[in-house]
LUMTIKOL-528793 format. One line per 4 residues: number of its first residue (from 1); their letters; for each residue x, y, z of N, C-alpha, C. Coordinates in pm, 1 decimal. Atoms other than C-alpha are relative to their C-alpha. Example, Ala and Ser with C-alpha at 12.3 -4.5 7.8 and 13.67 -1.06 7.14 Angstrom:
1) as) 89.0,-119.0,0.0,1230.0,-450.0,780.0,90.0,120.0,0.0 ~ -82.0,-119.0,-6.0,1367.0,-106.0,714.0,-77.0,109.0,73.0
end
This chain:
1) xxxx) 121.9,76.0,-18.9,-17869.9,3566.3,-5355.0,-81.2,68.0,110.5 ~ 82.5,-65.6,-101.1,-18158.5,3731.8,-5173.4,-64.0,-103.9,92.9 ~ 59.1,87.3,-100.8,-18351.5,3588.6,-4878.1,-98.8,-99.9,-57.4 ~ 99.3,89.1,60.2,-18629.1,3443.6,-5091.0,66.6,-112.1,-78.5
5) xxxx) -73.0,102.2,75.9,-18389.2,3263.0,-5323.5,67.1,-99.2,94.3 ~ -66.2,86.2,-98.1,-18203.7,3128.3,-5021.0,-100.2,-97.7,62.0 ~ 103.4,87.3,-57.6,-18527.2,2990.9,-4868.1,-41.5,-107.6,-98.3 ~ 34.3,97.7,103.9,-18614.3,2820.2,-5196.6,111.1,-104.0,-11.8
9) xxxx) -113.1,92.8,8.9,-18266.3,2667.9,-5214.4,1.3,-96.3,119.3 ~ 4.6,85.7,-119.7,-18293.2,2537.6,-4856.7,-113.0,-100.5,-11.7 ~ 114.4,89.8,16.5,-18637.0,2392.5,-4929.0,32.6,-112.0,-98.2 ~ -33.2,101.3,100.1,-18512.8,2213.5,-5240.4,104.6,-98.1,51.9
13) xxxx) -99.7,89.0,-59.5,-18211.7,2076.1,-5054.4,-64.5,-96.0,99.5 ~ 71.4,86.8,-94.5,-18445.0,1942.2,-4784.8,-78.2,-108.5,-72.8 ~ 74.2,97.8,79.8,-18658.5,1771.6,-5048.3,95.2,-106.7,-53.6 ~ -99.1,94.6,52.5,-18350.8,1612.4,-5204.8,50.0,-90.9,112.4
17) xxxx) -47.6,79.9,-112.4,-18222.2,1499.3,-4864.2,-104.9,-102.5,41.5 ~ 107.7,91.7,-40.0,-18559.2,1347.8,-4776.7,-11.6,-116.4,-96.9 ~ 6.9,106.3,100.6,-18567.6,1152.7,-5103.2,117.5,-96.4,14.2 ~ -116.6,85.8,-19.4,-18214.3,1023.4,-5047.1,-13.3,-84.0,126.8
21) xxxx) 21.0,70.5,-125.9,-18297.6,930.3,-4687.9,-98.9,-114.2,-19.5 ~ 101.3,103.5,25.2,-18607.8,740.9,-4800.9,54.5,-111.5,-87.3 ~ -57.3,101.0,88.6,-18416.2,563.7,-5075.5,96.9,-89.7,77.0 ~ -101.0,74.8,-75.2,-18136.2,460.6,-4840.1,-61.6,-86.7,109.7
25) xxxx) 53.9,68.4,-116.6,-18346.3,362.0,-4541.0,-137.1,-63.9,-22.2 ~ 130.9,57.9,29.8,-18671.4,256.6,-4711.5,-8.6,-148.9,27.8 ~ 5.7,144.7,-26.3,-18590.4,-116.4,-4705.3,5.5,-34.1,149.5 ~ -8.1,23.8,-144.7,-18498.3,-100.0,-4335.4,-132.2,36.6,66.0
29) xxxx) 129.9,-41.7,-55.4,-18818.9,89.8,-4255.5,-104.8,-106.4,-23.0 ~ 99.6,103.0,30.5,-19026.1,-175.4,-4429.8,26.4,-128.0,78.2 ~ -35.2,125.8,-66.9,-18838.6,-469.5,-4280.5,-37.1,2.7,148.0 ~ 23.5,-9.7,-144.0,-18873.7,-345.4,-3921.4,-123.6,82.2,36.0
33) xxxx) 123.4,-77.0,-20.3,-19198.6,-147.5,-3965.6,26.5,126.5,83.1 ~ -38.8,-122.3,-69.5,-19038.4,181.3,-3859.1,-51.2,123.4,-72.8 ~ 33.9,-130.3,57.4,-19151.7,538.6,-3913.1,130.0,76.2,-26.1 ~ -118.0,-82.2,29.0,-18913.0,801.7,-4047.6,59.7,56.7,128.5
37) xxxx) -49.7,-58.2,-124.8,-18889.7,962.1,-3702.3,75.5,-103.6,82.4 ~ -71.4,106.6,-70.9,-18786.2,625.6,-3553.7,143.3,-11.0,-51.2 ~ -134.1,8.6,58.7,-18494.3,608.1,-3794.5,83.9,123.3,31.4 ~ -74.3,-121.3,-32.4,-18399.1,967.8,-3728.4,51.3,-5.6,143.3
41) xxxx) -43.1,13.0,-138.7,-18385.7,897.7,-3355.6,110.6,-104.6,11.4 ~ -105.1,101.5,-1.5,-18183.9,579.6,-3412.5,130.5,54.2,-57.8 ~ -118.7,-61.2,60.0,-17945.6,775.1,-3634.9,65.9,95.6,99.8 ~ -54.2,-88.5,-103.7,-17907.1,1035.3,-3361.0,71.7,-82.2,106.9
45) xxxx) -57.8,81.6,-106.8,-17842.6,765.4,-3099.1,131.6,-65.1,-41.2 ~ -122.0,61.6,50.4,-17577.6,607.3,-3318.8,122.6,88.9,24.8 ~ -113.0,-91.8,-14.4,-17361.9,918.3,-3287.3,-2.8,80.3,130.0 ~ 19.9,-82.0,-119.3,-17480.6,1051.4,-2950.0,99.5,-27.1,112.0
49) xxxx) -92.5,31.5,-108.2,-17224.6,878.2,-2732.1,-73.3,-9.7,132.9 ~ 60.9,6.3,-133.4,-17310.0,935.8,-2367.1,-129.2,80.6,9.9 ~ 121.7,-81.8,-0.4,-17593.1,1176.3,-2457.4,-114.7,-77.5,-63.2 ~ 95.0,91.5,61.5,-17839.2,895.3,-2519.8,-127.6,-20.6,80.2
53) xxxx) 124.6,11.5,-75.5,-18121.9,955.0,-2274.4,-112.5,70.7,-74.8 ~ 115.1,-67.3,61.7,-18472.2,1065.5,-2369.0,13.5,150.9,11.8 ~ -16.7,-144.8,-21.6,-18399.8,1406.5,-2218.8,103.7,57.5,-96.7 ~ -101.9,-47.0,94.5,-18082.5,1440.4,-2428.6,-56.5,10.8,-140.5
57) xxxx) 57.2,0.6,134.8,-18275.1,1352.3,-2743.4,-91.1,120.0,-18.6 ~ 92.2,-114.1,7.8,-18544.7,1612.6,-2671.8,76.9,131.6,3.9 ~ -78.3,-124.5,-14.0,-18284.5,1874.8,-2572.6,69.5,41.9,-128.8 ~ -61.1,-38.8,126.9,-18137.5,1864.5,-2924.4,-87.1,99.6,-74.3
61) xxxx) 92.3,-89.9,67.3,-18447.1,2050.9,-3038.2,-54.9,-55.3,-129.9 ~ 47.6,59.8,124.3,-18503.5,1817.9,-3332.8,-121.8,-88.8,20.5 ~ 106.7,95.8,-28.0,-18751.7,1588.4,-3160.2,-84.1,48.3,117.5 ~ 88.0,-35.0,-110.6,-19053.4,1643.9,-2937.4,-4.1,-115.3,99.7
65) xxxx) 15.3,105.5,-101.0,-19122.5,1451.5,-2617.0,-90.6,-111.0,-53.4 ~ 92.0,98.6,57.0,-19409.4,1280.5,-2799.5,67.7,-92.3,-98.4 ~ -72.1,82.6,96.0,-19185.6,1161.2,-3082.8,89.8,-100.1,70.9 ~ -94.3,86.2,-72.0,-18926.7,1023.9,-2842.2,-74.9,-108.6,74.8
69) xxxx) 78.2,96.1,-78.0,-19184.1,858.9,-2619.4,-59.1,-108.5,-88.8 ~ 61.8,96.0,91.8,-19362.4,694.2,-2910.9,103.9,-90.4,-65.5 ~ -102.4,78.1,67.8,-19041.3,578.1,-3078.1,69.9,-98.5,92.2 ~ -75.3,84.0,-92.0,-18883.0,431.6,-2766.9,-85.5,-97.0,79.7
73) x) 85.6,96.4,-71.8,-19183.3,233.3,-2643.5,-19.6,-125.3,-79.4
end
C-alpha cells in the first residue's frame, strides 16, 4: 500500500469513526445540548485519572486552549 492509499484509508476510517461516534452519542448531545468537542473532552476526562486539569487536557495535543475553556465554562 503506497502513501496515498494509506491516507485515503485513514480518512475513510475517520469518517466511519465519526459516524459511529455521532450515532452513539447523538442522543446525549441533544439531551444536554453538548457539542462534539464537549463529549470528546468528557470522554478524555473519564479515562484521564489524575491528569484532569485544563493544562493536562491541552497538553494531550488533541484540544486547543479555546476548546477546553469553552467546554468547561
